[in-house]
Phi, psi and omega in degrees: 000134184291145179278136179232163177230124179278114181219156170286166177304314181296317180296320180294319179299312181296318180297321180293318179297321180290342180275352182275133180234164176224139178264111179247097180054044178087354179260122183267123180227162174299137178295319180260120182278351180158180180232127171273134185219131162240113188275149175206191186290350179266354181212351186290321183283323182272285183293326180299317179293322180293319180292328180303318184278356183242019188298328181290323182269331183221089184298144175251131181245134179267133179244183180246347179210135185295319177295317181300316182292325177292324176296320177298319179296319180293317178297323176301314181296319180295314180294338177270007181067027181066014181272331175233162187205182180222164175246160180223134178232142181225174174278182175291155167080235186298328177299315178292315182300328180297338182270353185297318178300317179296322177299318178298319179299315179295322180296313181298319185270003178059045184244143185274133170205137179260115182258127185235068180286141171294158183223171180290171184297129174295328181290335184064010183301316182263011184303146350276134180272169177307131178075008181279131172275129179255115173273120187295341183249346184218102183288352179276349185281137173220180177308326186293344176293342176296338180282346185305307184286350181244023176237143174281336174214136183222138176206152172246120183274101183260353173218146183304317186292347177294338176301326187299326178262328186281320185293317175299324177295320178299315180295323179299317179294316183296331185254358182276127184295334180269321183269358190307137178170186183288145175240134177242124171243105179284133188237095175307139189293330177286326180291326178304327185268351181286145181256153179206151176276093182279142177299130182298326182296335181297336184264008178296140179303142179231133181258125179259141179231149180295122178282134180236079179293139178271166182284152170295141184298323180292315178296321180296316180296319180294318179294318180297320179296318178297317183293317182290339178274352185285143173257333184222067181278155178220136173262136171247115184264124180249187182299334179299337176296318178293314186292338177268001188054044185255015183298314179294321179296320179294317180300317180291319180297314181296319180292319181298318186255001176060034182270129175298145181237124172253149185244138172280177176301315181286335183270346184301141186084005172297323174244149171301148184301332183258016172299140187303331182261359182280115180255009172095194185288149180241150171101206185303322179254027188269171177279158176295327180296306183295318183289328175295315178295322179298321180293333183262343187298139176261339174223131177242123175260103182268113186251111174066035179233147178269004173054054178286172189295330178290332177285318186267004186057048183052043178067028181237355184281332177267116191239000180297132184297336181243033183302136171239137182242135176248123180257096176271106186207142179289339179260120180300328179304318181274329184296330186266005184293156176058033176059032184275170172279110183289137172228084188281111182189161169301139186300314183294315180290322180297318178295320179297316181285331179289324180292328174291320184293327180273351164051060174082002180297145176225156179288157176304143183300326182295323179291318178297320180292325179297317178300316181296321179295319179294323178294320178300319176297319182293326178298329176291324175297318178302313182301319181290317185290326186261355178295152182301309181064183177236100181229155179299315176229141180292156176271166175303318183295322180293319177296316179301317179300319179296317180292320179300317179293322181288329185293326181071184186292337183261357182290155176237128177259138180236131176203177181212254192274175176091203183279337183301318179303327178294313180293320181294315181299318180289318200243337183295135179255112181259132181263334185228154174304147180066019175273358183228112186236093180247134172264096182231013172283317179254349179048059190265110173299138181098355180288332200301302186292314179297318179298319180298323176299314178297321178297316181296323179294327180279327184234066187296339183278353185250148176283129183248125182244131178254127170250119187217141175277164181297323180296316180291321179297320180294332179288322186207108180223354191294336182283357168297321176296325178294319178300320177296314183298320183273351178077030179259114185281119170232153177247118182257124174248113182261124178260110185264100174254013173061051176146196179262082188296320182297312182288332174298318178293318179296319179303314181286327177296333178269010176092357182282156174281149176304120189202119168066020177247296171286148181303323183292342180256016183244157179295135179220163181274187184295339180280350178084199186283148178288140173257097189269126176268088184293320178296321177297320178296314180297322178296323179293333177278356175109356181277156166284131189216149176204163174259144174246126184276341182201183184292324177298316178293326177298314181297321177295318179295322178297326175296318177293323179296320180299322182282344183285156177251005182229166181308135185232140186229129179232126178250138178217135177285138179228165179274125183285349188270311188290146171212160181290111184285326181296149181078200180080171179208165180296145175229131184283111170234118186297131179253136182307137178285336182230133177197150175278349179275123178298330179296324178290319179297320177294319178296323179294322177296319177295322179299313180296321179294319181294327181296342178295342179273352179287151181296326177196000000 
């Protein structure tokens, strides 16, 4: 007779999660590093009680905002190379809804997070309960149905035994290199408390290992033939290089064949900034070196990138009339993009087999020399952009340069939306893999502080620096208090340009008048604009905080932050207008065809002219 264990649904779920392990280069660790929880009436009695008894094996962390805690969990997974992850649980209603944005972010970035929102009663006996959304035509609908389009796997557990088939499928998605993304298991609060005789064997520990599928022989031969015929090849390195632990493999491949390497936002820091073949960032926020080579390249080997519009300059950065693209990607969906030659394989294994297939081939010496010359020119741009200079207010690039110097080779920079990703992608110099952590797949304002907390939890030995604008900080800052509470030291540098500076620049570039972005261009009451004491606010959340009046004071403050053992916050006023003009590429933002503003009409004419560079 089979052995069973009588457990509630919530207890069985927690027991199953604690049994999952991961093999990381021969080191066996728990797959789940913990659970973020904000309890409410939809999860406190069921899942909350189960987590209480499992604290030693599966730590529970309390957060201050449901979106914030999910962002921290996602950042943890990214900083861990998708090898380890976290779960998040919320109550019914607004708690669950707060996580939908984070689920979308994880979906776009192909990052694993297990979302466990509480749900309304499966029995429907007390309907409608507090926080329940009532669909007049479908009584099965709840807030959690919002997770369907932003989850790679979604299920509602309406009976305890459904876990037996659904939970292993969820883990498969979370750990699969091609299918990886957010998983949502909606948990009705009455079902969480129901008991069932679960098979004891189901709870046996399981060790997960990174799957490394090799390339199809036909695809490999076709890719090798294209590469060996190339006169001006370019590699585009994406986030998949990190997730495959292929940074060393990429460095060796590029050096062996002398192929220039450009990096996407997710791929940056795959190579050291001064690697001989690293030509810098590519695309809308790219360096002049990488984008010049991209315009001339006849073959592009895209490794582990989904080729989003910021990478491709809205499909206009690659301009060779006979361009051929090779998509080396573990996900067939991404490998076949842009009519490319798909090479479906793990990045590390694919590079290894491709180097054998091209059998000692190297790019022409003139092409390799062109890349080196362009990088030398770009390094001079870096020096000019990041130098202190004498300005009334420092620029984003100058602040970034100061932080980059203070961070040193082991520092990790965290940022997300606004103008900072552009300056960082172009100018930040990363010495080691995972030293550059940007959320630019979803470009989610508010990711920065919460994300930095997750990064620090994954990489406790490294100094973590947050670069965040005042607008983004105002949207989401509560997890700074969580960092203080948990004792995780992060250094937050807030650049106060008094509004949404990046979108203000974009608005004017499209011919629009400055409107509703900077505070001074927004509607205000008789008291005028708010004078926000950001350092005072951070201090109230428990961080050590100070204001820097200029770049010299910023550098001194960064020294004090480095010596500190607790979260540190530095605020500095910056100029919202300047940005690094060198480099970059066109980005398609639709401009109105009709307007009474001549500036808009002129912008529309420029827009139509730029579209001529698109492939179609």
